[in-house]
N, C-alpha and C positions, 0 to 999 in steps of 0.2 A: 504493500500499499504505499503511495507516494505521501510525503508529509505535506500538511496543510499550509497555505500561504497566509491563512487568517492571523491578524494581529488585533490584539485588544485596543480598545479606546482609552484615552486618558482618564483617570479616576477623577470626579469632581471633588471628592473628599476621600483621602486615603484611610480615614478611620470610620468611614460609613461602611456597613456590611454588605459586600456585593461578592460574586464569584472571583472577580479580578482582585480585589483587596484581600480576600481570604487566602488566595494563592501567593499574593506578594508578602503577607505578614507570615505565612506559613515557611516561605523561603527565608525571610529576615530571621525568624526565630531559629531555624536549623542551622544556618550559615551566614550569620550577620553580626552587626554591633551597632549599638546605640550609644553615642556619646551626647553630651549636652545639646549640641548644635547639629548632629549630623546622623542620618541613618545610613548604614553600609550594608549592602547585601551583594553576595557572590553567586556566581553560577559558572559551572565548567562546560556548558553548552551554549553556544552562540545564539541559538534560536530562543533559549529561555532568557538569555540576556536581553535580547531585543524586546521580548514581551514584557519583562520586568521594567525596562526602560519606558517603554510605551505606557504602561500603566502609571508609573510613579512620575514621568517627566524629569528623569535623572539629571542633577546638575553636573555630575561628573562621571566619566567611563574610562576604565583602564583595562588592557589586556596584557596577561603575563603568562608564564608557564612555571608552576609550583611543583616542588618535590613534596610528595604526600606519603607518610608511613601508613601501612595498613592498620586499622584500628584493633585488628585481631592478631597481628603478627608484626612487630615493630621492626623486624629485620627486612621486611618486604617494602620496598619503595617504589612508588609510581610517579611519573612525571605527567602531570594534567595541565590542560588549558585552565585559566581562571579569568573570568571577566568580573571585575568589581565596579558597582555602581553606587553612587552616592547622592543623597537628597539632603540639603542643607536647610537649616532653619529651626523652627519650633516643633517641627513634626516628631523629633525624638522624644521631647519632654511630653507631649501629648499622647504619644504611643505608650510610653512608660506608665503614664497615669491611666489611660483608658484601657490597656491590655495587659498590663502588668509585666511588660518586657523589661529586662534589666537594662539600665542606663549606667555608663561608666563603671561597669563591673559589680555594680550592687545587685543583691538577690532579687529575683524575678517571681512574680506569682503566677505568671502565664494564664491570663483570664481570657482564653481563646474561645470560649463558649458563645462569645459575641458574634461567632461565624457559625453557629450551630446549623443555620439554614443552608449554609455553603460548605458543608463539612467535607465533601469529596475534593473540593479545590483546596481546602486547608491541608487536609492530609496530603494530597499530591504535592504541594508546596514542601511540606515536611519531609516526604518520602524523597524527593529530588535533592533536598539540601543536606539532609543527614541520614539518608537511608542508604542501603546497600541491596542489590538484587542478584541472584546467582541462580545457576542450575546445578543440583546435586547429582552428579553422575551416578554415584554409588546407589542413591535411593530412587533417582529418577523423579525428583521433586523440585518445586521451586522454593528457593530460600529468599525470604524478605526479612531484613532487620534494620533497626534504627540505632545510631551511634552517636553520642554526645558527651561532652565533658560534664554538662549539668544534668544530674539525675532527675532534677524536678521537672525539667523540659520533657524527658522521656516518660515521666509518670503521666505528664499532660497528654503525651501522644497515646499512651495505653488507654486513658480515659476516652479520647476521641474514638479509637478502634472499638472500644466496647459499645460505645453508643451507634457505630455504623450498622446498616440494615444488611450486614453480610456476616457470614461465619468466619470471624477473624480473630479467634482466641490468641493470646500471647503469652510467652514465658515471662518469668520474673526477671528483673534487672540482673545483670552480671558485670563484673569489672573486666574491662579490657586489659591487654598486656602494657599498654600506654597510659593507664591510670584513669581512662574515661569509664563510660558505662555503655551497655548495649542491651537490647532484647530483640528477639525475633517472634515472627508468627509461629504459633505453636504447631507441633505435629498434628495433623489432621485439619488445619485450617484450610479453608476453600481458596486456594491462592488465585484461582481463575476467576471465581466471583468477586474477589477482592480487586483483582486488576482491571476487570471490566467496571467496577464501581468506581475505582479512584481515578480513572481516565475517562469517565462518561462525559460527552460532549466537548472533549478537549480539542477534537479536530475542528470544530465550528467556532471555538473562541480563540484558539491559538495559545491558551494557557498551559504550556507543557514543555518539557526538555525533550528534544527529538530523541536523543541518544537513550535517555532512561526509559522512555516510553518503548522504544524499539526493543530494548534489552528485555524488559518485562514481558512484552508480547511473545518474543522467540522462546523464552524460557517456559512460558505457559504452554505454548504450541509444542515444545519438546516434551513437556511432562504429561500432556493430555492427548497428544497425537492428533489435535484437531485445530483447524485454523480459528484464530481468535476473531478476525473480522474488523470491526471498527475500533477495536482498542487502540 
């Protein structure tokens, strides 16, 4: 399936709950930073960076190649593209107050239920920013996990998945070899249903990372032996 050329429209208010803002703040929570006067968000996929820039009207954008240690094995290093976008002004303080996102390294409360009506887009942003997808050859299953330094964020992600209308139970949090935390979808979770739910309508809206969507689709197809279709 060819990738969609759709691009989201700029958000009138980034703190209003819409599919686009749910995706944006999911990406910020998973791989971003808030300082007093700046919101920073990162994406490894140019298509996702374009979508985030369109939603937020980014004031600054940079592209680099970063060395990243595997969250599960610190001896494994991958070199990945990184697109960094920044939005300057009072947005960071407002987001910290409204959404409980951590500002200047202070603890966050992660009040992301504001996006409950747009949960697929929120979880999609989280998956693409702090999630991993793989195909387990030995078991013939799809592996989906979330990794982050902040255990509170991961507990928030687990809460969002418990509220999802798909069979997506999760394991408890564990520590990574690099000192962070992670959890995965539990054995028996319906990975195909999760994949179809989390990427619903993404082709029409343009709110997705092409590389991550493609990897999840191919993993599901290998595990189930069927075409996923519009995922």
